[in-house]
N, CA, C and O atoms as a GROMACS GRO file, in nm:
protein
  348
    1MET      N    1  10.560  14.191  10.268
    1MET     CA    2  10.616  14.094  10.358
    1MET      C    3  10.738  14.160  10.400
    1MET      O    4  10.807  14.228  10.323
    2PRO      N    5  10.767  14.138  10.538
    2PRO     CA    6  10.901  14.173  10.614
    2PRO      C    7  11.015  14.112  10.550
    2PRO      O    8  11.000  14.022  10.467
    3THR      N    9  11.120  14.153  10.583
    3THR     CA   10  11.245  14.095  10.563
    3THR      C   11  11.309  14.096  10.677
    3THR      O   12  11.307  14.193  10.753
    4TYR      N   13  11.381  13.970  10.701
    4TYR     CA   14  11.433  13.918  10.817
    4TYR      C   15  11.590  13.920  10.760
    4TYR      O   16  11.636  13.913  10.646
    5HIS      N   17  11.648  13.931  10.886
    5HIS     CA   18  11.807  13.877  10.852
    5HIS      C   19  11.884  13.748  10.930
    5HIS      O   20  11.860  13.708  11.044
    6ARG      N   21  11.976  13.698  10.843
    6ARG     CA   22  12.038  13.601  10.904
    6ARG      C   23  12.106  13.656  11.018
    6ARG      O   24  12.162  13.766  11.011
    7LEU      N   25  12.104  13.564  11.154
    7LEU     CA   26  12.206  13.602  11.239
    7LEU      C   27  12.331  13.630  11.230
    7LEU      O   28  12.397  13.527  11.216
    8PRO      N   29  12.430  13.779  11.234
    8PRO     CA   30  12.560  13.776  11.246
    8PRO      C   31  12.633  13.695  11.350
    8PRO      O   32  12.582  13.641  11.448
    9ASP      N   33  12.787  13.696  11.307
    9ASP     CA   34  12.869  13.682  11.439
    9ASP      C   35  12.859  13.791  11.578
    9ASP      O   36  12.879  13.765  11.696
   10GLN      N   37  12.832  13.879  11.535
   10GLN     CA   38  12.840  13.989  11.603
   10GLN      C   39  12.709  14.098  11.622
   10GLN      O   40  12.738  14.217  11.612
   11PRO      N   41  12.617  14.074  11.639
   11PRO     CA   42  12.461  14.131  11.649
   11PRO      C   43  12.479  14.284  11.695
   11PRO      O   44  12.534  14.295  11.804
   12VAL      N   45  12.448  14.387  11.641
   12VAL     CA   46  12.430  14.495  11.725
   12VAL      C   47  12.338  14.554  11.843
   12VAL      O   48  12.216  14.570  11.828
   13PRO      N   49  12.406  14.584  11.959
   13PRO     CA   50  12.310  14.590  12.064
   13PRO      C   51  12.165  14.667  12.012
   13PRO      O   52  12.164  14.734  11.908
   14GLY      N   53  12.045  14.648  12.098
   14GLY     CA   54  11.936  14.705  12.028
   14GLY      C   55  11.837  14.615  11.933
   14GLY      O   56  11.714  14.619  11.929
   15ALA      N   57  11.948  14.513  11.843
   15ALA     CA   58  11.877  14.409  11.743
   15ALA      C   59  11.786  14.302  11.824
   15ALA      O   60  11.826  14.239  11.922
   16VAL      N   61  11.656  14.294  11.767
   16VAL     CA   62  11.601  14.178  11.774
   16VAL      C   63  11.621  14.038  11.736
   16VAL      O   64  11.633  14.013  11.616
   17ILE      N   65  11.627  13.928  11.834
   17ILE     CA   66  11.647  13.787  11.747
   17ILE      C   67  11.534  13.709  11.781
   17ILE      O   68  11.489  13.718  11.896
   18VAL      N   69  11.482  13.637  11.701
   18VAL     CA   70  11.426  13.531  11.660
   18VAL      C   71  11.494  13.432  11.662
   18VAL      O   72  11.583  13.422  11.578
   19LYS      N   73  11.468  13.298  11.784
   19LYS     CA   74  11.557  13.182  11.758
   19LYS      C   75  11.416  13.084  11.754
   19LYS      O   76  11.328  13.068  11.839
   20LEU      N   77  11.437  13.019  11.598
   20LEU     CA   78  11.331  12.925  11.578
   20LEU      C   79  11.425  12.774  11.602
   20LEU      O   80  11.540  12.753  11.565
   21TYR      N   81  11.331  12.679  11.675
   21TYR     CA   82  11.415  12.552  11.698
   21TYR      C   83  11.303  12.442  11.700
   21TYR      O   84  11.188  12.481  11.685
   22ARG      N   85  11.325  12.312  11.717
   22ARG     CA   86  11.229  12.214  11.713
   22ARG      C   87  11.192  12.154  11.835
   22ARG      O   88  11.288  12.110  11.898
   23SER      N   89  11.066  12.138  11.896
   23SER     CA   90  11.026  12.088  12.010
   23SER      C   91  10.921  12.007  11.982
   23SER      O   92  10.824  12.045  11.916
   24ASP      N   93  10.935  11.871  12.037
   24ASP     CA   94  10.788  11.772  12.018
   24ASP      C   95  10.748  11.757  11.865
   24ASP      O   96  10.634  11.726  11.831
   25GLY      N   97  10.875  11.788  11.756
   25GLY     CA   98  10.809  11.798  11.619
   25GLY      C   99  10.757  11.904  11.562
   25GLY      O  100  10.738  11.912  11.440
   26HIS      N  101  10.728  12.000  11.651
   26HIS     CA  102  10.679  12.152  11.593
   26HIS      C  103  10.798  12.246  11.594
   26HIS      O  104  10.884  12.235  11.681
   27ILE      N  105  10.805  12.341  11.494
   27ILE     CA  106  10.876  12.438  11.505
   27ILE      C  107  10.817  12.563  11.612
   27ILE      O  108  10.709  12.618  11.588
   28ARG      N  109  10.895  12.597  11.721
   28ARG     CA  110  10.890  12.690  11.786
   28ARG      C  111  10.974  12.802  11.800
   28ARG      O  112  11.081  12.802  11.739
   29GLY      N  113  10.936  12.914  11.881
   29GLY     CA  114  11.027  13.023  11.894
   29GLY      C  115  11.050  13.073  12.018
   29GLY      O  116  10.984  13.036  12.115
   30TYR      N  117  11.179  13.193  12.028
   30TYR     CA  118  11.173  13.289  12.154
   30TYR      C  119  11.210  13.403  12.113
   30TYR      O  120  11.264  13.394  12.003
   31VAL      N  121  11.203  13.511  12.155
   31VAL     CA  122  11.246  13.646  12.142
   31VAL      C  123  11.340  13.684  12.198
   31VAL      O  124  11.311  13.676  12.317
   32ARG      N  125  11.484  13.740  12.183
   32ARG     CA  126  11.539  13.805  12.258
   32ARG      C  127  11.612  13.961  12.213
   32ARG      O  128  11.641  13.980  12.095
   33LYS      N  129  11.632  14.048  12.297
   33LYS     CA  130  11.671  14.166  12.245
   33LYS      C  131  11.844  14.167  12.263
   33LYS      O  132  11.888  14.122  12.369
   34VAL      N  133  11.929  14.212  12.172
   34VAL     CA  134  12.059  14.224  12.213
   34VAL      C  135  12.102  14.357  12.298
   34VAL      O  136  12.056  14.467  12.266
   35THR      N  137  12.190  14.343  12.406
   35THR     CA  138  12.233  14.449  12.464
   35THR      C  139  12.383  14.462  12.479
   35THR      O  140  12.467  14.410  12.406
   36ASP      N  141  12.403  14.534  12.579
   36ASP     CA  142  12.554  14.577  12.555
   36ASP      C  143  12.635  14.477  12.583
   36ASP      O  144  12.601  14.412  12.682
   37PRO      N  145  12.754  14.435  12.517
   37PRO     CA  146  12.838  14.315  12.540
   37PRO      C  147  12.861  14.277  12.693
   37PRO      O  148  12.882  14.159  12.720
   38SER      N  149  12.858  14.397  12.819
   38SER     CA  150  12.877  14.359  12.925
   38SER      C  151  12.776  14.307  13.007
   38SER      O  152  12.809  14.277  13.121
   39GLU      N  153  12.625  14.286  12.961
   39GLU     CA  154  12.518  14.265  13.003
   39GLU      C  155  12.485  14.137  12.919
   39GLU      O  156  12.542  14.106  12.814
   40ASP      N  157  12.358  14.046  12.999
   40ASP     CA  158  12.312  13.963  12.912
   40ASP      C  159  12.170  14.040  12.857
   40ASP      O  160  12.097  14.131  12.896
   41ASP      N  161  12.177  13.946  12.742
   41ASP     CA  162  12.040  13.970  12.617
   41ASP      C  163  11.917  13.966  12.722
   41ASP      O  164  11.911  13.890  12.819
   42THR      N  165  11.839  14.044  12.692
   42THR     CA  166  11.693  14.050  12.729
   42THR      C  167  11.593  13.949  12.670
   42THR      O  168  11.552  13.970  12.556
   43ILE      N  169  11.554  13.851  12.732
   43ILE     CA  170  11.476  13.761  12.714
   43ILE      C  171  11.344  13.790  12.715
   43ILE      O  172  11.308  13.833  12.824
   44PHE      N  173  11.248  13.781  12.625
   44PHE     CA  174  11.101  13.848  12.641
   44PHE      C  175  11.014  13.728  12.687
   44PHE      O  176  11.010  13.625  12.619
   45PRO      N  177  10.945  13.740  12.799
   45PRO     CA  178  10.875  13.616  12.868
   45PRO      C  179  10.779  13.591  12.749
   45PRO      O  180  10.744  13.668  12.659
   46GLY      N  181  10.750  13.475  12.772
   46GLY     CA  182  10.644  13.395  12.726
   46GLY      C  183  10.662  13.238  12.701
   46GLY      O  184  10.778  13.196  12.710
   47GLU      N  185  10.576  13.160  12.674
   47GLU     CA  186  10.581  13.035  12.635
   47GLU      C  187  10.640  13.038  12.519
   47GLU      O  188  10.663  13.138  12.450
   48GLU      N  189  10.677  12.867  12.484
   48GLU     CA  190  10.707  12.849  12.361
   48GLU      C  191  10.597  12.920  12.248
   48GLU      O  192  10.478  12.915  12.281
   49MET      N  193  10.624  12.971  12.143
   49MET     CA  194  10.493  13.001  12.057
   49MET      C  195  10.586  12.962  11.909
   49MET      O  196  10.703  12.946  11.875
   50GLY      N  197  10.443  12.958  11.851
   50GLY     CA  198  10.459  12.924  11.677
   50GLY      C  199  10.557  13.040  11.596
   50GLY      O  200  10.563  13.153  11.644
   51PRO      N  201  10.620  13.012  11.492
   51PRO     CA  202  10.755  13.133  11.437
   51PRO      C  203  10.653  13.219  11.383
   51PRO      O  204  10.714  13.304  11.319
   52GLU      N  205  10.511  13.244  11.373
   52GLU     CA  206  10.447  13.364  11.315
   52GLU      C  207  10.439  13.438  11.457
   52GLU      O  208  10.462  13.559  11.463
   53ALA      N  209  10.407  13.366  11.568
   53ALA     CA  210  10.380  13.489  11.685
   53ALA      C  211  10.507  13.525  11.705
   53ALA      O  212  10.520  13.646  11.722
   54ALA      N  213  10.599  13.464  11.709
   54ALA     CA  214  10.762  13.482  11.743
   54ALA      C  215  10.803  13.613  11.667
   54ALA      O  216  10.859  13.713  11.711
   55LEU      N  217  10.761  13.583  11.542
   55LEU     CA  218  10.811  13.700  11.436
   55LEU      C  219  10.718  13.816  11.464
   55LEU      O  220  10.756  13.922  11.413
   56LYS      N  221  10.642  13.819  11.509
   56LYS     CA  222  10.534  13.920  11.518
   56LYS      C  223  10.553  13.994  11.640
   56LYS      O  224  10.565  14.116  11.646
   57LEU      N  225  10.556  13.904  11.748
   57LEU     CA  226  10.645  14.001  11.854
   57LEU      C  227  10.794  14.045  11.844
   57LEU      O  228  10.826  14.143  11.910
   58ALA      N  229  10.894  13.980  11.764
   58ALA     CA  230  10.994  14.070  11.725
   58ALA      C  231  10.994  14.195  11.671
   58ALA      O  232  11.065  14.292  11.699
   59LYS      N  233  10.891  14.181  11.577
   59LYS     CA  234  10.833  14.316  11.496
   59LYS      C  235  10.794  14.404  11.604
   59LYS      O  236  10.855  14.511  11.602
   60THR      N  237  10.715  14.393  11.689
   60THR     CA  238  10.684  14.480  11.769
   60THR      C  239  10.794  14.529  11.879
   60THR      O  240  10.783  14.639  11.934
   61HIS      N  241  10.893  14.446  11.904
   61HIS     CA  242  10.995  14.482  12.006
   61HIS      C  243  11.103  14.568  11.947
   61HIS      O  244  11.181  14.645  12.002
   62SER      N  245  11.083  14.526  11.793
   62SER     CA  246  11.176  14.624  11.713
   62SER      C  247  11.170  14.783  11.679
   62SER      O  248  11.259  14.861  11.647
   63GLN      N  249  11.026  14.801  11.698
   63GLN     CA  250  10.965  14.933  11.681
   63GLN      C  251  11.004  14.964  11.566
   63GLN      O  252  11.061  15.073  11.561
   64GLY      N  253  10.994  14.902  11.460
   64GLY     CA  254  11.049  14.939  11.328
   64GLY      C  255  11.180  15.017  11.298
   64GLY      O  256  11.201  15.082  11.195
   65ALA      N  257  11.252  15.004  11.388
   65ALA     CA  258  11.390  15.054  11.357
   65ALA      C  259  11.533  14.948  11.405
   65ALA      O  260  11.648  14.971  11.366
   66ALA      N  261  11.508  14.871  11.465
   66ALA     CA  262  11.602  14.792  11.525
   66ALA      C  263  11.584  14.688  11.401
   66ALA      O  264  11.479  14.677  11.337
   67PRO      N  265  11.695  14.621  11.378
   67PRO     CA  266  11.704  14.519  11.287
   67PRO      C  267  11.676  14.401  11.350
   67PRO      O  268  11.712  14.381  11.466
   68ILE      N  269  11.593  14.291  11.263
   68ILE     CA  270  11.544  14.157  11.311
   68ILE      C  271  11.640  14.074  11.276
   68ILE      O  272  11.683  14.084  11.161
   69TYR      N  273  11.690  13.985  11.354
   69TYR     CA  274  11.784  13.851  11.305
   69TYR      C  275  11.676  13.721  11.336
   69TYR      O  276  11.601  13.710  11.433
   70VAL      N  277  11.693  13.637  11.233
   70VAL     CA  278  11.673  13.503  11.286
   70VAL      C  279  11.801  13.407  11.284
   70VAL      O  280  11.900  13.410  11.211
   71GLU      N  281  11.770  13.331  11.377
   71GLU     CA  282  11.864  13.226  11.418
   71GLU      C  283  11.760  13.057  11.392
   71GLU      O  284  11.652  13.026  11.443
   72LEU      N  285  11.824  13.002  11.322
   72LEU     CA  286  11.766  12.866  11.297
   72LEU      C  287  11.860  12.769  11.371
   72LEU      O  288  11.982  12.760  11.362
   73ALA      N  289  11.761  12.687  11.458
   73ALA     CA  290  11.841  12.588  11.534
   73ALA      C  291  11.877  12.454  11.407
   73ALA      O  292  11.816  12.448  11.300
   74GLU      N  293  11.959  12.381  11.439
   74GLU     CA  294  11.982  12.240  11.360
   74GLU      C  295  11.852  12.169  11.320
   74GLU      O  296  11.788  12.107  11.405
   75GLY      N  297  11.817  12.177  11.209
   75GLY     CA  298  11.698  12.072  11.170
   75GLY      C  299  11.607  12.160  11.106
   75GLY      O  300  11.536  12.116  11.017
   76VAL      N  301  11.598  12.302  11.147
   76VAL     CA  302  11.498  12.402  11.120
   76VAL      C  303  11.522  12.488  10.983
   76VAL      O  304  11.620  12.561  10.972
   77GLU      N  305  11.450  12.477  10.905
   77GLU     CA  306  11.474  12.530  10.768
   77GLU      C  307  11.336  12.654  10.762
   77GLU      O  308  11.221  12.645  10.804
   78TRP      N  309  11.413  12.770  10.688
   78TRP     CA  310  11.328  12.866  10.674
   78TRP      C  311  11.203  12.867  10.585
   78TRP      O  312  11.218  12.838  10.467
   79ASP      N  313  11.052  12.907  10.642
   79ASP     CA  314  10.967  12.911  10.528
   79ASP      C  315  10.941  13.015  10.484
   79ASP      O  316  10.919  13.108  10.562
   80PRO      N  317  10.932  13.036  10.318
   80PRO     CA  318  10.909  13.187  10.274
   80PRO      C  319  10.768  13.235  10.293
   80PRO      O  320  10.736  13.334  10.228
   81ASN      N  321  10.673  13.179  10.376
   81ASN     CA  322  10.552  13.236  10.382
   81ASN      C  323  10.571  13.286  10.544
   81ASN      O  324  10.463  13.314  10.596
   82TRP      N  325  10.687  13.301  10.630
   82TRP     CA  326  10.720  13.369  10.720
   82TRP      C  327  10.763  13.487  10.698
   82TRP      O  328  10.750  13.565  10.793
   83GLY      N  329  10.836  13.549  10.553
   83GLY     CA  330  10.893  13.628  10.538
   83GLY      C  331  10.990  13.627  10.424
   83GLY      O  332  10.986  13.528  10.351
   84ALA      N  333  11.083  13.729  10.395
   84ALA     CA  334  11.197  13.737  10.306
   84ALA      C  335  11.309  13.714  10.428
   84ALA      O  336  11.293  13.749  10.545
   85THR      N  337  11.419  13.650  10.376
   85THR     CA  338  11.540  13.691  10.453
   85THR      C  339  11.636  13.703  10.337
   85THR      O  340  11.630  13.662  10.222
   86SER      N  341  11.744  13.786  10.415
   86SER     CA  342  11.850  13.847  10.387
   86SER      C  343  12.004  13.826  10.451
   86SER      O  344  12.016  13.846  10.572
   87GLY      N  345  12.104  13.792  10.384
   87GLY     CA  346  12.218  13.756  10.414
   87GLY      C  347  12.237  13.635  10.492
   87GLY      O  348  12.351  13.598  10.523
   0.00000   0.00000   0.00000
């Protein structure tokens, strides 16, 4: 099972971030990639997706090398079925 990291104050460029939030009573997510501080982060296109799909997309975009961070919006708690978290 993959390990994800809590979003730090200053994520490194190249890192992938999954933001999980509530929408219409369901947990949804989107994925973005951190770029150089002088540029806007890259948000990967897609409609709202469930947590599992967002985490899978993040894993694909990290290519196994970039860290994957998770940002939980207010009212969202981590589900251990999604994987482990550190930090």
